N, C-alpha and C positions, 0 to 999 in steps of 0.2 A: 468398520474396524474399531477396535478398542483404543481409546485414548491412552497415551503414555503419560506418565507423571514424572516431572522433574522437580526436585526439592532442593532449594538453595539454603545452605546452613552457614551461620557464622556465630560469633559469641553472643551478641546482643540483639540481633535482628533489627538493627537500627539504621544501617547505612549500606554496607556492601551487599548483603543478601537482598535488601530492599531494591537496590539499583539493579541487581541481576534479575530479580523478579520482573521489574518494569521492562527491562530490555527483552527478556524472554517473551513476555506477553506481546511485545512489539514485533519481534522477529520470527517467532515460531508460529506455525499454523495452529490457531486455537481450536480447530476441529480435531487435531491430532495430539495436542499436548495440553495437559493440565499443569499449571505452573503455580508453585507455592514457595514460600520461604519461612524460615523459623530460626530461632536462636537457642543456645544453651541457657540463656537468660533473656528477660524482656527489658530492653533499655528504652523502649519507646522509639518512635520514628524520628530520626535526626532531621531537623529542619534545613540544615545545609545540604543534605542529600536530596531532599524534596526540591530545594531551590536549584541545585545543579542539574537535576533531571528536567525540571520545568524549562530551563534555558534551552534545552534541545527538543522540547515539545513532548516529553513523556511525563505524564502526571502519575506520581506515586503517593500523593498526599492522602488518598483514601485507603491505602494499604494499612494493615495493622501489624504491630510488633507482637509476634507469637512465640510461645515456647515450642520446642520440638514435640511433635505428636508422634508417639511410637507407632500408632496405627498407620498414619500417613507414611512415615519413614519406611516401615516394613512392607508397604505395598507400592512404594515408588519404583519406577523403572531405573531412575538415576538419582543418586544423592550427590550433590556437589558441595564440598566444603570450600569456603572462601578465605579461611584463615587457619593458621597452624593450630590455634587453640581448639577450634571446632574439629579439625582433623583428628587431633589426639584425644579429645573428650567425647566425640560423637558416639552414641550407643552402637553396639554391634548390630549389624543388619544380616538378614538371611542372605545366602549365597546368590540368589537370583537378583538382588538389588545391586546394580552396577554402581560403583563409587569412584568419583574422580575428585582430585584436589586442584583447585585453581586459586592459588594463593595471591592475595593482594594486600598492600599495606592498609592499615586502619586509618582512614582519613580523620576519624574523630580524635586521634591523638595529635593532630596538627596544632602547632602553636603560632601565635602572632595575632595580627589584626584579623578582623572578620573577613576582609578581602583576601588576606594571605591564606586563611583556613579554607575559604571557598575555592581558592586556586588548587589546593591539594585535593579537595573533593572532585573538582573538574578532572584532574589528572587520573584519579582512581576511577571515576565514572567512565572516562574514555577508554581506559584499559579494560574494564569490565565489559563495556559495550562492544569492543573489538573481539573479545573472547566469546561472548554470547553470539555475536554475528557469525563468527567462524564456526561455532557449534551448529548454528541454525542452517548454515550452508551445507554442512556435511549430513546432519541428522534430519533436517526438514523441520 
């Protein structure tokens, strides 16, 4: 059976899409799904996202911050935007590419101490994790 591809998209491919990619690689059957993420821009991997994911045993530190690849996008089975900016600015896709929007607050905008910022990353991480797990339970 041909693998299906899920492509997680956000503005900078630094936090939300990176966490979603990490969860999807954890929850989806890797024999059935190819999981990638990208952004409208490359902001680099946010170290608080890496730290928040490591706290729950998911390593994303080896993932890279990538720009949207139109070839990948146009051949994805599902493109998931994780922020309103990506939803509104994402390139048009062929009709066979299913698109969904799972909006989450941008944890990189959190203010305060390092611990306060990390707490926002944890909250967004948990929300993304729950949504990806729900998807995996339905889609496999």
